[in-house]
C-alpha positions, 0 to 999 in steps of 0.5 A: 500500500502506497503512502497516499492510500495509507494516509487516506485509510488513516484519515478515514478511520480517524474521521469515523472514530471522531463521528462515533465519539461525537454521536456517543457524547451528543447523540441524545441531544441531536433531536433538540438541534435546530441549527448548526453553523447558522449564519447571522447578519446584524445591521448595527447602524447605517454602513455597519453590518456585522456578519458571523455564525452561531455554532449551535442552536438547540431547543431547550424548551420545557413547554413552559410559557415563554418569558422575556429576558432582561436586556442590559441596555447600557451594555448593548449601547456600549457594544454598539458604540465600539462597533461604530468606532471600529467601522469609523477606524476602518473607513478612515484607515486608522489602524495603528499596530498594537504595542503589546505581544501576548499568548494569543498573538503568538498563535495568530496567523495574522499577527503581522498585520497588527504588530511586530514579533519582538522575538524576530530580529529585523 
């Protein structure tokens, strides 16, 4: 058996094992799954739209009457303002590089866009 065939066999076996494990751990709740990887689009303000994906939406309904959730209006306004500021910065090409390096940066594929790696000599 050649390298490619062996690799294909190993990957197929790994995929099957991962699916079996997922079904074993999550199978009971699959009937409650409404959506997975559901795209969302929120129009925050004119000219600013946030696109994203919701990983998983499950029905958790216990047949009780629905109840309204309390919304933190101040938090929503603060988030809206941050999104507006980010949109303005993008439109104005005001994107200064960050000055600090952290663990998240060390793992980021796009780190070169926002900062210099202090461990790499120019």
